[in-house]
C-alpha positions as CSV (number, residue, x, y, z in Angstrom):
1,L,7.3,-16.9,-1.6
2,G,4.4,-17.6,0.7
3,V,1.9,-20.1,2.0
4,I,-1.9,-20.4,1.4
5,V,-4.0,-20.9,4.5
6,N,-7.5,-22.4,4.1
7,Y,-9.8,-21.9,6.9
8,K,-13.5,-22.1,7.9
9,L,-15.2,-19.5,10.0
10,T,-18.5,-20.3,11.6
11,M,-20.5,-17.4,13.1
12,T,-23.3,-18.1,15.5
13,G,-25.5,-15.3,16.9
14,Y,-23.8,-12.6,14.8
15,S,-26.5,-11.9,12.2
16,G,-25.9,-8.4,10.9
17,H,-22.5,-8.0,12.6
18,M,-19.0,-7.9,11.2
19,V,-16.3,-10.5,12.1
20,H,-12.7,-9.6,11.2
21,V,-10.1,-12.3,10.6
22,R,-6.5,-11.4,11.3
23,W,-3.3,-13.4,10.9
24,E,0.1,-13.4,12.5
25,L,3.2,-15.4,11.4
26,H,5.0,-16.9,14.4
27,R,8.3,-18.7,14.8
28,Q,8.2,-22.0,16.8
29,G,9.6,-21.3,20.2
30,G,8.3,-17.7,20.3
31,G,8.7,-14.5,18.5
32,L,7.7,-13.0,15.2
33,P,10.2,-13.0,12.4
34,H,9.3,-9.4,11.6
35,D,7.0,-6.9,13.2
36,W,5.0,-6.4,10.0
37,L,4.0,-10.1,10.1
38,K,1.6,-9.5,13.0
39,R,-2.0,-8.4,13.1
40,Q,-2.6,-8.4,9.4
41,R,-6.3,-8.2,8.5
42,P,-7.1,-9.9,5.2
43,A,-10.8,-10.3,5.6
44,S,-14.0,-9.1,7.2
45,W,-17.3,-10.9,7.0
46,E,-20.8,-9.8,7.8
47,S,-23.0,-12.6,9.0
48,E,-26.2,-12.8,7.1
49,A,-28.0,-15.3,9.4
50,D,-27.9,-16.4,13.0
51,Q,-25.8,-19.4,11.8
52,D,-23.4,-18.5,9.0
53,S,-20.1,-19.7,7.7
54,V,-17.5,-19.0,5.1
55,S,-14.5,-21.0,3.8
56,P,-12.0,-18.6,2.3
57,N,-8.2,-18.8,2.0
58,L,-5.5,-16.3,2.5
59,W,-1.9,-15.9,1.3
60,V,0.8,-15.2,3.9
61,P,4.3,-14.0,2.7
62,L,7.2,-15.9,4.2
63,P,10.3,-14.1,5.6
64,P,13.7,-15.0,4.0
65,E,14.9,-16.7,7.2
66,R,13.9,-20.4,7.3
67,G,12.7,-22.1,10.4
68,P,9.7,-23.8,11.9
69,L,6.8,-21.3,11.5
70,F,3.1,-21.3,12.0
71,V,0.2,-18.9,11.2
72,R,-2.2,-17.9,13.9
73,L,-5.7,-16.8,12.8
74,I,-7.7,-14.6,15.1
75,A,-11.4,-13.8,14.7
76,E,-12.4,-10.5,16.3
77,D,-15.8,-8.7,16.7
78,E,-16.5,-5.2,15.5
79,D,-14.8,-3.7,18.5
80,G,-11.6,-5.8,18.1
81,V,-12.4,-8.2,20.9
82,P,-11.0,-11.6,20.1
83,L,-13.6,-14.3,19.7
84,A,-11.5,-17.3,18.7
85,R,-8.0,-18.2,17.4
86,S,-6.4,-21.2,15.8
87,N,-2.9,-22.1,14.8
88,T,-1.9,-23.9,11.6
89,P,0.4,-26.9,11.8
90,R,4.1,-25.9,11.8
91,F,6.0,-25.7,8.5
92,Q,9.4,-24.8,7.3
């Protein structure tokens, strides 16, 4: 059981550099359902131009406990420095 998250990553000024996308599953109101649901890295992208973008998707497993949840996507540079983040709408 899981959810598919579609996202678009636009990279400006990163030609020849890697950008890593990580996800974390959060419970509304704070806290992670399980520690293993944080800082998962499903994808890495190397920008091929000064302005580049990709529109992939990823699958996030859901914990057995129900509740309002959301997925946080975090784009990081090659050194692990966060560049941007975005949250999905909340879901059950």
